C-alpha positions in Angstrom: 21.2 28.4 -34.1 24.6 26.7 -34.6 26.1 24.9 -31.6 29.2 27.1 -31.5 27.0 30.3 -31.3 24.8 28.7 -28.5 27.9 27.8 -26.5 29.2 31.4 -26.9 25.9 32.8 -25.6 25.9 30.4 -22.6 29.5 31.2 -21.8 29.0 35.0 -21.9 25.9 34.6 -19.6 28.0 32.4 -17.3 25.5 29.5 -17.6 25.5 26.0 -19.2 24.1 24.8 -22.5 21.9 21.8 -21.7 20.3 19.5 -24.3 16.6 19.2 -23.2 15.1 17.1 -26.1 17.8 15.1 -27.9 15.2 13.1 -30.0 13.5 16.2 -31.4 14.3 17.3 -34.9 16.3 19.5 -34.6 17.5 18.7 -31.0 16.4 21.3 -28.4 18.9 23.0 -26.0 18.4 25.4 -23.2 20.8 27.9 -21.5 20.5 27.4 -17.7 22.4 26.9 -14.5 22.6 23.1 -14.6 23.7 22.7 -10.9 20.8 24.7 -9.6 18.4 22.8 -11.9 19.6 19.4 -10.6 19.3 20.6 -7.0 15.7 21.9 -7.4 14.7 18.7 -9.2 16.1 16.5 -6.3 14.3 18.7 -3.8 11.0 18.2 -5.6 11.6 14.5 -5.7 12.2 14.4 -2.0 9.1 16.4 -1.3 7.0 14.1 -3.4 8.4 11.1 -1.7 7.5 12.5 1.7 3.9 12.9 0.8 3.3 9.5 -0.6 2.0 6.6 1.5 4.0 3.4 1.4 1.8 0.4 1.5 3.3 -2.4 3.6 2.5 -6.1 3.5 1.5 -7.5 6.9 1.3 -11.2 7.3 -1.1 -13.1 9.6 -0.1 -16.8 10.1 -2.8 -19.3 11.0 -3.0 -23.1 11.3 -5.8 -25.4 10.4 -6.4 -26.1 14.1 -6.2 -22.4 15.2 -8.6 -22.0 18.2 -11.6 -19.5 18.0 -10.2 -17.0 20.4 -6.8 -16.9 18.7 -8.5 -16.6 15.3 -10.6 -13.6 16.4 -7.5 -12.0 18.0 -5.7 -12.3 14.7 -8.7 -11.0 12.8 -8.7 -7.8 14.9 -5.0 -7.3 14.0 -5.8 -7.8 10.3 -8.7 -5.3 10.5 -6.4 -2.7 12.1 -3.8 -3.2 9.4 -6.4 -2.8 6.6 -7.8 0.3 8.2 -4.3 1.8 8.5 -3.9 1.1 4.7 -1.6 -1.9 4.7 -2.1 -5.0 2.6 -2.6 -8.2 4.5 -1.3 -11.7 3.6 -3.2 -14.5 5.4 -1.1 -17.7 5.5 -2.3 -21.1 6.7 0.8 -23.1 7.7 0.5 -26.9 7.5 2.6 -28.8 10.0 3.4 -32.5 9.7 0.5 -34.6 8.4 -1.9 -31.6 8.2 -0.7 -31.1 4.6 -3.0 -34.0 3.6 -6.1 -32.0 4.6 -5.7 -28.8 2.5 -9.5 -28.4 2.7 -9.2 -27.5 6.4 -6.9 -24.7 5.4 -9.3 -23.4 2.7 -12.1 -23.4 5.3 -9.9 -21.2 7.6 -9.2 -18.8 4.7 -12.9 -18.7 3.9 -13.7 -17.8 7.5 -10.9 -15.2 7.4 -12.4 -13.8 4.2 -15.8 -13.5 5.8 -14.4 -11.5 8.7 -12.6 -8.9 6.6 -14.7 -8.8 3.5 -16.3 -5.5 4.7 -12.9 -3.8 4.6 -10.9 -5.5 1.8 -10.8 -7.0 -1.6 -8.9 -10.2 -2.6 -5.8 -9.3 -4.5 -4.5 -12.8 -4.9 -6.7 -15.9 -4.6 -5.6 -18.7 -2.2 -2.6 -20.5 -3.6 -0.2 -23.2 -2.2 3.4 -22.2 -1.7 5.2 -25.3 -0.4 3.5 -26.1 3.0 1.7 -22.8 3.1 -1.7 -21.8 1.7 -1.8 -18.0 1.4 -4.0 -15.2 0.0 -3.4 -11.4 -0.2 -6.0 -8.8 0.7 -5.9 -5.1 -0.3 -7.8 -2.4 1.6 -10.8 -1.0 -0.2 -10.9 2.7 0.5 -14.6 3.1 0.0 -15.5 0.2 2.3 -13.1 1.5 5.0 -14.5 5.0 4.7 -18.1 3.6 5.1 -17.0 1.4 8.0 -15.3 4.3 9.9 -18.4 6.5 9.3 -20.7 3.8 10.5 -18.5 3.0 13.5 -18.3 6.7 14.4 -22.2 7.0 14.4 -22.5 3.9 16.7 -19.9 5.3 19.1 -21.8 8.6 19.3 -25.1 6.7 20.1 -23.4 4.7 22.8 -21.9 7.9 24.3 -25.3 9.6 24.2 -27.0 6.6 25.9 -24.3 6.5 28.6 -24.7 10.2 29.3 -28.5 9.8 29.4 -28.5 7.0 31.9 -26.1 8.6 34.4 
């Protein structure tokens, strides 16, 4: 249909002539209320944005000489972050002359990896960034699901034992 005729149809209907597919041969146009179309499209985009989960990057900072209790405390935080669905960046910060012993930092990251390997996968292998050695872990949904299921079973057993002994 010629453009002039399409514009006349749109005007008589009180609507707009909108080009839908400009690259098609011939170009495709539609007669519609463009303001209403834009409004509904933005509403759908907002609704989709509401439902999506945003994955945050949480950072755990360690030192080559981090004590055992502090290390375990930070591991618990990292595990909670992973279970919640956030990525975790483990960073070993070298102060002063510690930078000469990068192998100590790698040992700390290996220990860290051992503690959270049942919940996460390595996204980025350990790499030096200035005076920091860091690696990034991503939550593994299947491993987390299995962990939560197993943890729930153990809690039920403990509750049953506690109820049986009282």
